[in-house]
C-alpha positions in Angstrom: -46.8 -71.7 -62.3 -44.4 -73.0 -61.3 -41.6 -71.0 -59.4 -37.4 -71.0 -59.3 -37.3 -72.6 -62.9 -35.4 -71.5 -65.8 -33.6 -73.4 -68.5 -30.9 -74.7 -67.1 -29.2 -77.4 -64.7 -27.3 -76.0 -62.0 -23.8 -76.8 -61.8 -21.1 -76.1 -58.9 -17.9 -77.7 -60.7 -16.1 -75.1 -58.4 -17.3 -76.0 -54.7 -18.9 -79.6 -55.9 -16.9 -81.1 -58.8 -18.7 -84.5 -58.3 -21.8 -83.3 -57.9 -24.0 -82.5 -55.5 -24.9 -86.2 -54.7 -22.2 -87.6 -54.4 -20.5 -85.0 -51.8 -22.3 -86.4 -48.9 -23.6 -82.7 -48.0 -27.2 -83.4 -49.6 -29.5 -86.0 -49.5 -31.1 -86.9 -52.7 -33.7 -85.1 -52.7 -32.4 -82.3 -52.0 -29.3 -82.6 -54.6 -31.8 -83.2 -57.2 -33.7 -79.7 -56.5 -30.7 -78.4 -56.5 -29.9 -79.4 -59.9 -33.2 -78.3 -60.8 -34.3 -75.5 -59.3 -30.7 -74.2 -58.4 -30.5 -71.9 -61.7 -33.8 -69.8 -61.1 -32.2 -69.8 -56.9 -28.7 -68.3 -57.7 -30.4 -65.7 -60.6 -32.7 -64.7 -57.8 -30.4 -64.7 -54.9 -27.7 -62.8 -57.1 -30.3 -60.0 -58.2 -29.8 -61.2 -62.1 -33.6 -62.1 -62.3 -36.9 -60.7 -61.3 -39.3 -62.4 -58.4 -42.3 -63.8 -60.8 -44.4 -65.0 -57.7 -44.7 -64.4 -54.2 -42.7 -67.5 -53.6 -39.8 -66.4 -55.1 -40.6 -62.5 -53.6 -40.3 -64.3 -50.3 -36.9 -66.6 -51.3 -35.1 -63.0 -51.8 -36.6 -61.8 -48.1 -35.1 -64.9 -47.1 -31.6 -64.7 -48.8 -31.0 -61.5 -47.2 -31.6 -62.5 -44.0 -35.0 -60.8 -43.5 -36.8 -63.6 -42.5 -36.0 -67.4 -41.8 -36.3 -70.0 -44.4 -39.8 -72.2 -44.1 -40.0 -73.9 -47.7 -37.9 -76.9 -48.7 -36.5 -74.5 -51.7 -35.1 -71.6 -49.1 -34.2 -74.0 -46.5 -32.1 -75.9 -49.2 -30.4 -73.2 -50.8 -29.1 -71.8 -47.5 -27.8 -75.2 -46.7 -25.6 -74.8 -50.0 -24.6 -71.3 -49.1 -23.5 -72.4 -45.6 -21.7 -75.4 -46.6 -20.3 -73.5 -49.7 -18.9 -70.5 -47.2 -17.8 -72.2 -44.0 -14.8 -73.1 -43.7 -14.5 -77.2 -43.2 -12.4 -78.8 -40.2 -10.1 -81.2 -41.5 -8.9 -84.2 -38.3 -6.2 -85.8 -39.1 -5.1 -88.5 -36.6 -1.4 -89.6 -36.1 1.0 -91.0 -33.6 4.4 -90.8 -32.6 6.5 -91.7 -30.2 6.7 -90.1 -27.0 10.2 -87.6 -27.2 12.7 -89.4 -24.6 10.2 -92.4 -24.0 11.7 -95.3 -22.9 10.6 -98.8 -25.0 8.7 -101.5 -23.1 11.0 -104.3 -25.1 14.1 -104.9 -26.3 14.8 -104.0 -29.8 18.3 -105.8 -30.4 18.3 -108.8 -32.3 19.1 -111.7 -30.0 18.5 -115.3 -31.1 18.6 -118.1 -28.7 20.3 -120.3 -31.0 
């Protein structure tokens, strides 16, 4: 029996409106795993579905923080949760002249005519 399977694909349009693959947060393999098995993982993590295998039972323990993530599915789901719950820092670079600094060149429009 396949673990984490559900009849639906998993999409998170709120946090990943362009999809997991285009986000840059996940590898292609991780994005495909989230899309294919993410709905089953979501249902298990939110207690909307009962675990059917030992792997799914362990996944629930990982989601509760009882054991560390070891399988690929557990690691990808924890990475996903980490990305959507952590605050992202955005840095911008701008340049402004210092206050009161004198310029090194003359701005007058003098010509040699």
